[in-house]
N, CA, C and O atoms as a printed pandas DataFrame, in Angstrom:
     atom_number atom_name residue_name chain_id  residue_number  x_coord  y_coord  z_coord
0              1         N          MET        A               1 -106.594   -5.399   -6.049
1              2        CA          MET        A               1 -105.497   -6.322   -6.206
2              3         C          MET        A               1 -105.706   -7.261   -7.393
3              4         O          MET        A               1 -104.769   -7.517   -8.149
4              5         N          ILE        A               2 -106.900   -7.765   -7.563
5              6        CA          ILE        A               2 -107.162   -8.676   -8.669
6              7         C          ILE        A               2 -106.895   -7.979   -9.990
7              8         O          ILE        A               2 -106.332   -8.577  -10.906
8              9         N          GLY        A               3 -107.294   -6.722  -10.095
9             10        CA          GLY        A               3 -107.047   -5.962  -11.314
10            11         C          GLY        A               3 -105.564   -5.821  -11.601
11            12         O          GLY        A               3 -105.151   -5.880  -12.759
12            13         N          ASP        A               4 -104.746   -5.632  -10.553
13            14        CA          ASP        A               4 -103.304   -5.520  -10.727
14            15         C          ASP        A               4 -102.713   -6.806  -11.290
15            16         O          ASP        A               4 -101.838   -6.756  -12.155
16            17         N          ASP        A               5 -103.177   -7.952  -10.813
17            18        CA          ASP        A               5 -102.693   -9.233  -11.326
18            19         C          ASP        A               5 -103.031   -9.380  -12.808
19            20         O          ASP        A               5 -102.215   -9.859  -13.594
20            21         N          SER        A               6 -104.219   -8.971  -13.174
21            22        CA          SER        A               6 -104.650   -9.058  -14.568
22            23         C          SER        A               6 -103.801   -8.144  -15.456
23            24         O          SER        A               6 -103.419   -8.527  -16.562
24            25         N          ILE        A               7 -103.512   -6.948  -14.973
25            26        CA          ILE        A               7 -102.677   -6.009  -15.729
26            27         C          ILE        A               7 -101.270   -6.567  -15.873
27            28         O          ILE        A               7 -100.690   -6.509  -16.958
28            29         N          ASN        A               8 -100.713   -7.107  -14.791
29            30        CA          ASN        A               8  -99.370   -7.683  -14.851
30            31         C          ASN        A               8  -99.307   -8.863  -15.808
31            32         O          ASN        A               8  -98.338   -9.001  -16.554
32            33         N          ARG        A               9 -100.333   -9.719  -15.797
33            34        CA          ARG        A               9 -100.375  -10.862  -16.705
34            35         C          ARG        A               9 -100.430  -10.391  -18.150
35            36         O          ARG        A               9  -99.745  -10.932  -19.018
36            37         N          SER        A              10 -101.251   -9.382  -18.397
37            38        CA          SER        A              10 -101.380   -8.842  -19.737
38            39         C          SER        A              10 -100.050   -8.219  -20.197
39            40         O          SER        A              10  -99.632   -8.416  -21.337
40            41         N          ARG        A              11  -99.407   -7.486  -19.323
41            42        CA          ARG        A              11  -98.115   -6.878  -19.648
42            43         C          ARG        A              11  -97.076   -7.958  -19.903
43            44         O          ARG        A              11  -96.293   -7.861  -20.848
44            45         N          ARG        A              12  -97.067   -8.989  -19.062
45            46        CA          ARG        A              12  -96.141  -10.106  -19.236
46            47         C          ARG        A              12  -96.335  -10.742  -20.606
47            48         O          ARG        A              12  -95.367  -10.985  -21.326
48            49         N          GLU        A              13  -97.595  -11.012  -20.965
49            50        CA          GLU        A              13  -97.888  -11.649  -22.253
50            51         C          GLU        A              13  -97.400  -10.793  -23.416
51            52         O          GLU        A              13  -96.806  -11.298  -24.369
52            53         N          HIS        A              14  -97.661   -9.488  -23.323
53            54        CA          HIS        A              14  -97.248   -8.584  -24.406
54            55         C          HIS        A              14  -95.728   -8.531  -24.532
55            56         O          HIS        A              14  -95.191   -8.668  -25.631
56            57         N          VAL        A              15  -95.045   -8.336  -23.427
57            58        CA          VAL        A              15  -93.581   -8.203  -23.461
58            59         C          VAL        A              15  -92.941   -9.533  -23.866
59            60         O          VAL        A              15  -91.954   -9.544  -24.601
60            61         N          LEU        A              16  -93.492  -10.641  -23.398
61            62        CA          LEU        A              16  -92.987  -11.955  -23.796
62            63         C          LEU        A              16  -93.138  -12.139  -25.302
63            64         O          LEU        A              16  -92.232  -12.664  -25.950
64            65         N          ALA        A              17  -94.255  -11.722  -25.867
65            66        CA          ALA        A              17  -94.466  -11.831  -27.315
66            67         C          ALA        A              17  -93.453  -10.982  -28.078
67            68         O          ALA        A              17  -92.925  -11.419  -29.100
68            69         N          VAL        A              18  -93.180   -9.783  -27.594
69            70        CA          VAL        A              18  -92.208   -8.902  -28.253
70            71         C          VAL        A              18  -90.815   -9.538  -28.216
71            72         O          VAL        A              18  -90.125   -9.587  -29.234
72            73         N          LEU        A              19  -90.408  -10.021  -27.045
73            74        CA          LEU        A              19  -89.087  -10.640  -26.917
74            75         C          LEU        A              19  -89.002  -11.912  -27.761
75            76         O          LEU        A              19  -87.998  -12.140  -28.436
76            77         N          SER        A              20  -90.028  -12.724  -27.727
77            78        CA          SER        A              20  -90.035  -13.972  -28.503
78            79         C          SER        A              20  -89.919  -13.695  -29.998
79            80         O          SER        A              20  -89.202  -14.397  -30.710
80            81         N          ALA        A              21  -90.624  -12.673  -30.468
81            82        CA          ALA        A              21  -90.540  -12.306  -31.886
82            83         C          ALA        A              21  -89.118  -11.851  -32.237
83            84         O          ALA        A              21  -88.587  -12.209  -33.288
84            85         N          GLY        A              22  -88.514  -11.067  -31.356
85            86        CA          GLY        A              22  -87.140  -10.633  -31.591
86            87         C          GLY        A              22  -86.173  -11.797  -31.633
87            88         O          GLY        A              22  -85.288  -11.844  -32.487
88            89         N          LEU        A              23  -86.335  -12.734  -30.720
89            90        CA          LEU        A              23  -85.462  -13.906  -30.682
90            91         C          LEU        A              23  -85.646  -14.753  -31.939
91            92         O          LEU        A              23  -84.672  -15.226  -32.524
92            93         N          HIS        A              24  -86.892  -14.939  -32.347
93            94        CA          HIS        A              24  -87.175  -15.718  -33.558
94            95         C          HIS        A              24  -86.500  -15.078  -34.773
95            96         O          HIS        A              24  -85.912  -15.768  -35.606
96            97         N          SER        A              25  -86.595  -13.772  -34.857
97            98        CA          SER        A              25  -85.985  -13.052  -35.972
98            99         C          SER        A              25  -84.466  -13.230  -35.976
99           100         O          SER        A              25  -83.865  -13.426  -37.033
100          101         N          ILE        A              26  -83.856  -13.163  -34.815
101          102        CA          ILE        A              26  -82.402  -13.327  -34.711
102          103         C          ILE        A              26  -81.999  -14.733  -35.120
103          104         O          ILE        A              26  -81.058  -14.908  -35.894
104          105         N          VAL        A              27  -82.697  -15.729  -34.612
105          106        CA          VAL        A              27  -82.372  -17.118  -34.938
106          107         C          VAL        A              27  -82.571  -17.364  -36.429
107          108         O          VAL        A              27  -81.735  -18.009  -37.063
108          109         N          ALA        A              28  -83.657  -16.864  -36.994
109          110        CA          ALA        A              28  -83.938  -17.044  -38.421
110          111         C          ALA        A              28  -82.882  -16.356  -39.282
111          112         O          ALA        A              28  -82.546  -16.838  -40.364
112          113         N          GLY        A              29  -82.360  -15.228  -38.798
113          114        CA          GLY        A              29  -81.341  -14.502  -39.546
114          115         C          GLY        A              29  -79.967  -15.141  -39.494
115          116         O          GLY        A              29  -79.119  -14.866  -40.343
116          117         N          GLY        A              30  -79.740  -15.991  -38.505
117          118        CA          GLY        A              30  -78.479  -16.702  -38.411
118          119         C          GLY        A              30  -77.317  -15.904  -37.825
119          120         O          GLY        A              30  -76.202  -16.420  -37.743
120          121         N          ASP        A              31  -77.552  -14.673  -37.421
121          122        CA          ASP        A              31  -76.500  -13.836  -36.845
122          123         C          ASP        A              31  -76.934  -13.434  -35.440
123          124         O          ASP        A              31  -77.938  -12.737  -35.291
124          125         N          PRO        A              32  -76.204  -13.853  -34.404
125          126        CA          PRO        A              32  -76.632  -13.528  -33.043
126          127         C          PRO        A              32  -76.363  -12.084  -32.616
127          128         O          PRO        A              32  -76.815  -11.677  -31.546
128          129         N          ALA        A              33  -75.643  -11.300  -33.419
129          130        CA          ALA        A              33  -75.261   -9.937  -33.024
130          131         C          ALA        A              33  -76.443   -9.052  -32.617
131          132         O          ALA        A              33  -76.298   -8.268  -31.680
132          133         N          PRO        A              34  -77.603   -9.137  -33.274
133          134        CA          PRO        A              34  -78.717   -8.283  -32.840
134          135         C          PRO        A              34  -79.175   -8.536  -31.397
135          136         O          PRO        A              34  -79.894   -7.712  -30.831
136          137         N          ALA        A              35  -78.774   -9.652  -30.800
137          138        CA          ALA        A              35  -79.120   -9.926  -29.397
138          139         C          ALA        A              35  -78.421   -8.964  -28.458
139          140         O          ALA        A              35  -78.781   -8.874  -27.284
140          141         N          LEU        A              36  -77.434   -8.248  -28.953
141          142        CA          LEU        A              36  -76.710   -7.278  -28.135
142          143         C          LEU        A              36  -77.380   -5.907  -28.134
143          144         O          LEU        A              36  -76.953   -5.016  -27.400
144          145         N          ALA        A              37  -78.416   -5.725  -28.939
145          146        CA          ALA        A              37  -79.084   -4.424  -29.047
146          147         C          ALA        A              37  -79.665   -4.003  -27.703
147          148         O          ALA        A              37  -80.351   -4.789  -27.050
148          149         N          PRO        A              38  -79.398   -2.776  -27.287
149          150        CA          PRO        A              38  -79.922   -2.284  -26.009
150          151         C          PRO        A              38  -81.453   -2.363  -25.929
151          152         O          PRO        A              38  -82.010   -2.564  -24.850
152          153         N          GLU        A              39  -82.123   -2.206  -27.060
153          154        CA          GLU        A              39  -83.592   -2.274  -27.060
154          155         C          GLU        A              39  -84.068   -3.663  -26.637
155          156         O          GLU        A              39  -85.020   -3.788  -25.865
156          157         N          LEU        A              40  -83.414   -4.692  -27.137
157          158        CA          LEU        A              40  -83.811   -6.057  -26.794
158          159         C          LEU        A              40  -83.502   -6.360  -25.331
159          160         O          LEU        A              40  -84.276   -7.035  -24.654
160          161         N          VAL        A              41  -82.386   -5.866  -24.857
161          162        CA          VAL        A              41  -82.034   -6.034  -23.446
162          163         C          VAL        A              41  -83.072   -5.314  -22.575
163          164         O          VAL        A              41  -83.444   -5.811  -21.512
164          165         N          GLY        A              42  -83.532   -4.154  -23.024
165          166        CA          GLY        A              42  -84.575   -3.418  -22.301
166          167         C          GLY        A              42  -85.881   -4.191  -22.247
167          168         O          GLY        A              42  -86.559   -4.199  -21.220
168          169         N          VAL        A              43  -86.238   -4.840  -23.349
169          170        CA          VAL        A              43  -87.452   -5.659  -23.382
170          171         C          VAL        A              43  -87.311   -6.823  -22.397
171          172         O          VAL        A              43  -88.256   -7.152  -21.679
172          173         N          ALA        A              44  -86.137   -7.438  -22.366
173          174        CA          ALA        A              44  -85.904   -8.550  -21.438
174          175         C          ALA        A              44  -86.009   -8.079  -19.992
175          176         O          ALA        A              44  -86.575   -8.776  -19.150
176          177         N          SER        A              45  -85.475   -6.917  -19.706
177          178        CA          SER        A              45  -85.570   -6.357  -18.359
178          179         C          SER        A              45  -87.027   -6.083  -17.987
179          180         O          SER        A              45  -87.453   -6.358  -16.866
180          181         N          GLU        A              46  -87.770   -5.547  -18.925
181          182        CA          GLU        A              46  -89.192   -5.283  -18.682
182          183         C          GLU        A              46  -89.953   -6.583  -18.440
183          184         O          GLU        A              46  -90.842   -6.640  -17.591
184          185         N          LEU        A              47  -89.599   -7.626  -19.188
185          186        CA          LEU        A              47  -90.249   -8.929  -18.997
186          187         C          LEU        A              47  -89.965   -9.469  -17.598
187          188         O          LEU        A              47  -90.869   -9.968  -16.928
188          189         N          ALA        A              48  -88.734   -9.373  -17.164
189          190        CA          ALA        A              48  -88.379   -9.855  -15.819
190          191         C          ALA        A              48  -89.147   -9.085  -14.754
191          192         O          ALA        A              48  -89.582   -9.667  -13.760
192          193         N          GLN        A              49  -89.316   -7.784  -14.954
193          194        CA          GLN        A              49  -90.062   -6.965  -13.998
194          195         C          GLN        A              49  -91.550   -7.277  -14.022
195          196         O          GLN        A              49  -92.225   -7.159  -12.999
196          197         N          ALA        A              50  -92.067   -7.672  -15.174
197          198        CA          ALA        A              50  -93.499   -7.947  -15.311
198          199         C          ALA        A              50  -93.867   -9.357  -14.849
199          200         O          ALA        A              50  -95.046   -9.706  -14.797
200          201         N          THR        A              51  -92.874  -10.155  -14.519
201          202        CA          THR        A              51  -93.104  -11.546  -14.132
202          203         C          THR        A              51  -92.754  -11.708  -12.666
203          204         O          THR        A              51  -91.578  -11.681  -12.304
204          205         N          PRO        A              52  -93.765  -11.876  -11.814
205          206        CA          PRO        A              52  -93.513  -11.936  -10.373
206          207         C          PRO        A              52  -92.576  -13.070   -9.948
207          208         O          PRO        A              52  -91.765  -12.888   -9.041
208          209         N          HIS        A              53  -92.677  -14.223  -10.584
209          210        CA          HIS        A              53  -91.876  -15.385  -10.182
210          211         C          HIS        A              53  -91.184  -15.963  -11.410
211          212         O          HIS        A              53  -91.571  -17.017  -11.915
212          213         N          VAL        A              54  -90.163  -15.267  -11.881
213          214        CA          VAL        A              54  -89.452  -15.695  -13.085
214          215         C          VAL        A              54  -88.965  -17.129  -12.945
215          216         O          VAL        A              54  -89.023  -17.901  -13.902
216          217         N          ASP        A              55  -88.490  -17.490  -11.766
217          218        CA          ASP        A              55  -87.954  -18.833  -11.560
218          219         C          ASP        A              55  -88.991  -19.927  -11.759
219          220         O          ASP        A              55  -88.627  -21.078  -11.999
220          221         N          GLN        A              56  -90.273  -19.596  -11.664
221          222        CA          GLN        A              56  -91.340  -20.582  -11.818
222          223         C          GLN        A              56  -92.045  -20.495  -13.169
223          224         O          GLN        A              56  -92.921  -21.310  -13.458
224          225         N          ASP        A              57  -91.679  -19.529  -13.993
225          226        CA          ASP        A              57  -92.337  -19.298  -15.272
226          227         C          ASP        A              57  -91.439  -19.819  -16.393
227          228         O          ASP        A              57  -90.496  -19.143  -16.808
228          229         N          LEU        A              58  -91.737  -21.019  -16.879
229          230        CA          LEU        A              58  -90.858  -21.669  -17.848
230          231         C          LEU        A              58  -90.779  -20.935  -19.178
231          232         O          LEU        A              58  -89.727  -20.939  -19.818
232          233         N          GLU        A              59  -91.864  -20.306  -19.606
233          234        CA          GLU        A              59  -91.842  -19.538  -20.859
234          235         C          GLU        A              59  -90.880  -18.359  -20.744
235          236         O          GLU        A              59  -90.100  -18.087  -21.657
236          237         N          VAL        A              60  -90.947  -17.676  -19.628
237          238        CA          VAL        A              60  -90.081  -16.520  -19.411
238          239         C          VAL        A              60  -88.637  -16.976  -19.250
239          240         O          VAL        A              60  -87.724  -16.361  -19.801
240          241         N          ARG        A              61  -88.431  -18.043  -18.502
241          242        CA          ARG        A              61  -87.070  -18.582  -18.347
242          243         C          ARG        A              61  -86.474  -18.916  -19.710
243          244         O          ARG        A              61  -85.307  -18.628  -19.973
244          245         N          TYR        A              62  -87.291  -19.533  -20.582
245          246        CA          TYR        A              62  -86.807  -19.910  -21.905
246          247         C          TYR        A              62  -86.420  -18.670  -22.708
247          248         O          TYR        A              62  -85.335  -18.620  -23.287
248          249         N          ALA        A              63  -87.297  -17.677  -22.744
249          250        CA          ALA        A              63  -87.015  -16.465  -23.527
250          251         C          ALA        A              63  -85.769  -15.747  -23.005
251          252         O          ALA        A              63  -84.901  -15.361  -23.788
252          253         N          LEU        A              64  -85.683  -15.569  -21.702
253          254        CA          LEU        A              64  -84.521  -14.881  -21.133
254          255         C          LEU        A              64  -83.247  -15.715  -21.315
255          256         O          LEU        A              64  -82.182  -15.178  -21.619
256          257         N          GLY        A              65  -83.369  -17.012  -21.127
257          258        CA          GLY        A              65  -82.209  -17.888  -21.313
258          259         C          GLY        A              65  -81.709  -17.880  -22.747
259          260         O          GLY        A              65  -80.501  -17.860  -22.985
260          261         N          MET        A              66  -82.629  -17.894  -23.705
261          262        CA          MET        A              66  -82.221  -17.858  -25.109
262          263         C          MET        A              66  -81.589  -16.522  -25.475
263          264         O          MET        A              66  -80.657  -16.482  -26.279
264          265         N          LEU        A              67  -82.078  -15.432  -24.901
265          266        CA          LEU        A              67  -81.432  -14.147  -25.151
266          267         C          LEU        A              67  -79.991  -14.187  -24.643
267          268         O          LEU        A              67  -79.079  -13.743  -25.340
268          269         N          HIS        A              68  -79.782  -14.709  -23.452
269          270        CA          HIS        A              68  -78.418  -14.816  -22.922
270          271         C          HIS        A              68  -77.561  -15.742  -23.789
271          272         O          HIS        A              68  -76.380  -15.473  -24.007
272          273         N          TRP        A              69  -78.152  -16.824  -24.278
273          274        CA          TRP        A              69  -77.409  -17.737  -25.144
274          275         C          TRP        A              69  -76.960  -17.022  -26.423
275          276         O          TRP        A              69  -75.807  -17.146  -26.835
276          277         N          LEU        A              70  -77.866  -16.282  -27.039
277          278        CA          LEU        A              70  -77.519  -15.561  -28.264
278          279         C          LEU        A              70  -76.479  -14.479  -27.993
279          280         O          LEU        A              70  -75.593  -14.245  -28.815
280          281         N          ARG        A              71  -76.587  -13.827  -26.853
281          282        CA          ARG        A              71  -75.581  -12.834  -26.475
282          283         C          ARG        A              71  -74.218  -13.518  -26.274
283          284         O          ARG        A              71  -73.186  -12.987  -26.685
284          285         N          TYR        A              72  -74.225  -14.686  -25.646
285          286        CA          TYR        A              72  -72.995  -15.459  -25.470
286          287         C          TYR        A              72  -72.336  -15.723  -26.821
287          288         O          TYR        A              72  -71.122  -15.579  -26.967
288          289         N          LEU        A              73  -73.146  -16.112  -27.807
289          290        CA          LEU        A              73  -72.610  -16.399  -29.138
290          291         C          LEU        A              73  -72.082  -15.141  -29.823
291          292         O          LEU        A              73  -71.113  -15.203  -30.579
292          293         N          ALA        A              74  -72.719  -14.001  -29.559
293          294        CA          ALA        A              74  -72.363  -12.763  -30.245
294          295         C          ALA        A              74  -71.141  -12.074  -29.641
295          296         O          ALA        A              74  -70.406  -11.385  -30.349
296          297         N          LEU        A              75  -70.923  -12.250  -28.363
297          298        CA          LEU        A              75  -69.815  -11.565  -27.689
298          299         C          LEU        A              75  -68.493  -12.303  -27.922
299          300         O          LEU        A              75  -68.481  -13.520  -28.107
300          301         N          PRO        A              76  -67.394  -11.567  -27.913
301          302        CA          PRO        A              76  -66.096  -12.233  -28.082
302          303         C          PRO        A              76  -65.747  -13.079  -26.854
303          304         O          PRO        A              76  -66.182  -12.786  -25.740
304          305         N          PRO        A              77  -64.951  -14.139  -27.078
305          306        CA          PRO        A              77  -64.504  -14.956  -25.943
306          307         C          PRO        A              77  -63.856  -14.072  -24.879
307          308         O          PRO        A              77  -63.132  -13.122  -25.177
308          309         N          GLY        A              78  -64.142  -14.419  -23.653
309          310        CA          GLY        A              78  -63.624  -13.646  -22.532
310          311         C          GLY        A              78  -64.593  -12.580  -22.055
311          312         O          GLY        A              78  -64.536  -12.155  -20.901
312          313         N          GLN        A              79  -65.477  -12.150  -22.934
313          314        CA          GLN        A              79  -66.499  -11.167  -22.559
314          315         C          GLN        A              79  -67.884  -11.799  -22.490
315          316         O          GLN        A              79  -68.868  -11.119  -22.201
316          317         N          ASN        A              80  -67.957  -13.101  -22.756
317          318        CA          ASN        A              80  -69.258  -13.749  -22.888
318          319         C          ASN        A              80  -69.609  -14.725  -21.768
319          320         O          ASN        A              80  -70.670  -15.347  -21.804
320          321         N          GLN        A              81  -68.745  -14.864  -20.790
321          322        CA          GLN        A              81  -68.963  -15.874  -19.762
322          323         C          GLN        A              81  -70.169  -15.583  -18.870
323          324         O          GLN        A              81  -70.862  -16.510  -18.451
324          325         N          GLU        A              82  -70.425  -14.319  -18.578
325          326        CA          GLU        A              82  -71.589  -13.987  -17.753
326          327         C          GLU        A              82  -72.887  -14.380  -18.462
327          328         O          GLU        A              82  -73.811  -14.897  -17.833
328          329         N          ASP        A              83  -72.950  -14.132  -19.769
329          330        CA          ASP        A              83  -74.152  -14.519  -20.514
330          331         C          ASP        A              83  -74.280  -16.031  -20.607
331          332         O          ASP        A              83  -75.390  -16.560  -20.552
332          333         N          LEU        A              84  -73.162  -16.734  -20.747
333          334        CA          LEU        A              84  -73.211  -18.201  -20.741
334          335         C          LEU        A              84  -73.763  -18.698  -19.412
335          336         O          LEU        A              84  -74.631  -19.570  -19.387
336          337         N          GLN        A              85  -73.270  -18.153  -18.320
337          338        CA          GLN        A              85  -73.739  -18.564  -16.995
338          339         C          GLN        A              85  -75.236  -18.310  -16.853
339          340         O          GLN        A              85  -75.978  -19.174  -16.385
340          341         N          GLN        A              86  -75.675  -17.122  -17.258
341          342        CA          GLN        A              86  -77.101  -16.784  -17.155
342          343         C          GLN        A              86  -77.940  -17.702  -18.032
343          344         O          GLN        A              86  -79.003  -18.158  -17.610
344          345         N          ALA        A              87  -77.475  -17.978  -19.246
345          346        CA          ALA        A              87  -78.216  -18.880  -20.144
346          347         C          ALA        A              87  -78.360  -20.252  -19.503
347          348         O          ALA        A              87  -79.443  -20.838  -19.509
348          349         N          MET        A              88  -77.274  -20.758  -18.957
349          350        CA          MET        A              88  -77.326  -22.089  -18.351
350          351         C          MET        A              88  -78.263  -22.118  -17.146
351          352         O          MET        A              88  -79.035  -23.061  -16.977
352          353         N          GLU        A              89  -78.193  -21.091  -16.318
353          354        CA          GLU        A              89  -79.058  -21.056  -15.139
354          355         C          GLU        A              89  -80.530  -20.960  -15.517
355          356         O          GLU        A              89  -81.378  -21.579  -14.874
356          357         N          MET        A              90  -80.839  -20.186  -16.559
357          358        CA          MET        A              90  -82.233  -20.028  -16.959
358          359         C          MET        A              90  -82.755  -21.273  -17.675
359          360         O          MET        A              90  -83.916  -21.643  -17.497
360          361         N          LEU        A              91  -81.917  -21.919  -18.476
361          362        CA          LEU        A              91  -82.386  -23.022  -19.316
362          363         C          LEU        A              91  -82.260  -24.393  -18.661
363          364         O          LEU        A              91  -82.924  -25.340  -19.084
364          365         N          TRP        A              92  -81.429  -24.513  -17.649
365          366        CA          TRP        A              92  -81.226  -25.803  -16.974
366          367         C          TRP        A              92  -82.531  -26.487  -16.577
367          368         O          TRP        A              92  -82.671  -27.683  -16.831
368          369         N          PRO        A              93  -83.497  -25.791  -15.966
369          370        CA          PRO        A              93  -84.730  -26.477  -15.558
370          371         C          PRO        A              93  -85.576  -26.993  -16.727
371          372         O          PRO        A              93  -86.462  -27.825  -16.528
372          373         N          LEU        A              94  -85.312  -26.511  -17.929
373          374        CA          LEU        A              94  -86.092  -26.952  -19.087
374          375         C          LEU        A              94  -85.568  -28.250  -19.689
375          376         O          LEU        A              94  -86.267  -28.905  -20.462
376          377         N          GLU        A              95  -84.355  -28.618  -19.342
377          378        CA          GLU        A              95  -83.732  -29.794  -19.951
378          379         C          GLU        A              95  -84.557  -31.068  -19.796
379          380         O          GLU        A              95  -84.705  -31.798  -20.776
380          381         N          PRO        A              96  -85.099  -31.373  -18.624
381          382        CA          PRO        A              96  -85.885  -32.612  -18.529
382          383         C          PRO        A              96  -87.250  -32.518  -19.218
383          384         O          PRO        A              96  -87.852  -33.540  -19.544
384          385         N          ILE        A              97  -87.733  -31.300  -19.438
385          386        CA          ILE        A              97  -89.072  -31.106  -19.981
386          387         C          ILE        A              97  -89.058  -30.938  -21.496
387          388         O          ILE        A              97  -89.835  -31.576  -22.206
388          389         N          LEU        A              98  -88.174  -30.080  -21.982
389          390        CA          LEU        A              98  -88.109  -29.746  -23.412
390          391         C          LEU        A              98  -86.667  -29.746  -23.918
391          392         O          LEU        A              98  -86.190  -28.714  -24.392
392          393         N          PRO        A              99  -85.979  -30.846  -23.833
393          394        CA          PRO        A              99  -84.573  -30.826  -24.244
394          395         C          PRO        A              99  -84.387  -30.419  -25.704
395          396         O          PRO        A              99  -83.382  -29.800  -26.052
396          397         N          GLU        A             100  -85.347  -30.762  -26.553
397          398        CA          GLU        A             100  -85.221  -30.444  -27.976
398          399         C          GLU        A             100  -85.300  -28.943  -28.264
399          400         O          GLU        A             100  -84.912  -28.504  -29.347
400          401         N          ALA        A             101  -85.791  -28.161  -27.323
401          402        CA          ALA        A             101  -85.893  -26.712  -27.508
402          403         C          ALA        A             101  -84.594  -25.995  -27.146
403          404         O          ALA        A             101  -84.446  -24.800  -27.403
404          405         N          LEU        A             102  -83.667  -26.719  -26.555
405          406        CA          LEU        A             102  -82.421  -26.104  -26.090
406          407         C          LEU        A             102  -81.341  -26.190  -27.164
407          408         O          LEU        A             102  -81.343  -27.114  -27.977
408          409         N          PRO        A             103  -80.423  -25.230  -27.168
409          410        CA          PRO        A             103  -79.295  -25.310  -28.104
410          411         C          PRO        A             103  -78.487  -26.584  -27.866
411          412         O          PRO        A             103  -78.275  -26.997  -26.726
412          413         N          GLU        A             104  -78.047  -27.191  -28.949
413          414        CA          GLU        A             104  -77.331  -28.458  -28.878
414          415         C          GLU        A             104  -76.137  -28.437  -27.918
415          416         O          GLU        A             104  -75.979  -29.380  -27.143
416          417         N          PRO        A             105  -75.297  -27.410  -27.936
417          418        CA          PRO        A             105  -74.169  -27.423  -26.987
418          419         C          PRO        A             105  -74.616  -27.462  -25.527
419          420         O          PRO        A             105  -73.967  -28.103  -24.700
420          421         N          LEU        A             106  -75.697  -26.795  -25.209
421          422        CA          LEU        A             106  -76.203  -26.839  -23.830
422          423         C          LEU        A             106  -76.811  -28.197  -23.515
423          424         O          LEU        A             106  -76.668  -28.700  -22.401
424          425         N          ARG        A             107  -77.476  -28.780  -24.471
425          426        CA          ARG        A             107  -78.029  -30.135  -24.240
426          427         C          ARG        A             107  -76.922  -31.104  -23.885
427          428         O          ARG        A             107  -77.077  -31.936  -22.991
428          429         N          ARG        A             108  -75.789  -30.996  -24.594
429          430        CA          ARG        A             108  -74.660  -31.903  -24.299
430          431         C          ARG        A             108  -74.144  -31.678  -22.887
431          432         O          ARG        A             108  -73.873  -32.637  -22.163
432          433         N          VAL        A             109  -74.007  -30.421  -22.491
433          434        CA          VAL        A             109  -73.518  -30.108  -21.141
434          435         C          VAL        A             109  -74.499  -30.628  -20.103
435          436         O          VAL        A             109  -74.101  -31.277  -19.135
436          437         N          PHE        A             110  -75.776  -30.344  -20.303
437          438        CA          PHE        A             110  -76.789  -30.771  -19.333
438          439         C          PHE        A             110  -76.908  -32.293  -19.299
439          440         O          PHE        A             110  -77.070  -32.874  -18.227
440          441         N          ALA        A             111  -76.829  -32.943  -20.458
441          442        CA          ALA        A             111  -76.926  -34.408  -20.508
442          443         C          ALA        A             111  -75.756  -35.057  -19.769
443          444         O          ALA        A             111  -75.885  -36.154  -19.226
444          445         N          ALA        A             112  -74.625  -34.374  -19.757
445          446        CA          ALA        A             112  -73.454  -34.893  -19.045
446          447         C          ALA        A             112  -73.585  -34.701  -17.538
447          448         O          ALA        A             112  -72.742  -35.156  -16.765
448          449         N          GLY        A             113  -74.657  -34.020  -17.133
449          450        CA          GLY        A             113  -74.895  -33.817  -15.711
450          451         C          GLY        A             113  -74.181  -32.610  -15.145
451          452         O          GLY        A             113  -74.117  -32.440  -13.928
452          453         N          ASP        A             114  -73.645  -31.770  -16.011
453          454        CA          ASP        A             114  -72.961  -30.577  -15.535
454          455         C          ASP        A             114  -73.977  -29.517  -15.144
455          456         O          ASP        A             114  -74.793  -29.088  -15.959
456          457         N          ALA        A             115  -73.917  -29.109  -13.902
457          458        CA          ALA        A             115  -74.804  -28.068  -13.399
458          459         C          ALA        A             115  -74.413  -26.730  -14.010
459          460         O          ALA        A             115  -73.276  -26.557  -14.447
460          461         N          PRO        A             116  -75.339  -25.788  -14.043
461          462        CA          PRO        A             116  -75.046  -24.485  -14.637
462          463         C          PRO        A             116  -73.802  -23.814  -14.075
463          464         O          PRO        A             116  -73.053  -23.198  -14.833
464          465         N          HIS        A             117  -73.560  -23.911  -12.790
465          466        CA          HIS        A             117  -72.401  -23.234  -12.211
466          467         C          HIS        A             117  -71.087  -23.873  -12.637
467          468         O          HIS        A             117  -70.020  -23.279  -12.481
468          469         N          ALA        A             118  -71.167  -25.083  -13.174
469          470        CA          ALA        A             118  -69.949  -25.749  -13.632
470          471         C          ALA        A             118  -69.637  -25.418  -15.082
471          472         O          ALA        A             118  -68.626  -25.871  -15.619
472          473         N          GLY        A             119  -70.498  -24.632  -15.718
473          474        CA          GLY        A             119  -70.369  -24.413  -17.156
474          475         C          GLY        A             119  -69.563  -23.205  -17.568
475          476         O          GLY        A             119  -69.619  -22.809  -18.732
476          477         N          LEU        A             120  -68.825  -22.611  -16.673
477          478        CA          LEU        A             120  -68.040  -21.443  -17.056
478          479         C          LEU        A             120  -66.806  -21.889  -17.819
479          480         O          LEU        A             120  -65.686  -21.909  -17.310
480          481         N          CYS        A             121  -67.069  -22.238  -19.041
481          482        CA          CYS        A             121  -66.012  -22.689  -19.921
482          483         C          CYS        A             121  -66.410  -22.267  -21.324
483          484         O          CYS        A             121  -67.522  -21.779  -21.528
484          485         N          ASN        A             122  -65.544  -22.441  -22.271
485          486        CA          ASN        A             122  -65.918  -22.183  -23.646
486          487         C          ASN        A             122  -66.475  -23.477  -24.207
487          488         O          ASN        A             122  -65.764  -24.476  -24.317
488          489         N          LEU        A             123  -67.741  -23.453  -24.558
489          490        CA          LEU        A             123  -68.368  -24.634  -25.133
490          491         C          LEU        A             123  -67.902  -24.826  -26.551
491          492         O          LEU        A             123  -67.715  -23.856  -27.287
492          493         N          ALA        A             124  -67.713  -26.054  -26.937
493          494        CA          ALA        A             124  -67.402  -26.347  -28.320
494          495         C          ALA        A             124  -68.696  -26.314  -29.109
495          496         O          ALA        A             124  -69.565  -27.172  -28.950
496          497         N          ILE        A             125  -68.806  -25.324  -29.948
497          498        CA          ILE        A             125  -70.068  -25.134  -30.681
498          499         C          ILE        A             125  -70.022  -25.797  -32.018
499          500         O          ILE        A             125  -70.996  -25.740  -32.769
């Protein structure tokens, strides 16, 4: 069992690094469209599977939340609400800890006290 935990941690670290590098590249490029790539979505799925308690892992929550945020930006209005909801749910717990790491539109929503489930709207970006 101990060996399995070590393997899972190692896999989590590797997949998190891959996803983080992809997210960094997308943000640096200024175009969120690559966040829609099936390969990146597959990496995110693998990360979620490699992380036993995603809800308690702030690094993983941040990476997955940012992927959803970028997907929200890349998708046309009306097709992006699910990603907005997921981004808000994943990033909400980070607001009191690392507000500066969050996208400005989400910081405004969270600072106003709007819970993630109340955010199904088009944010003014």
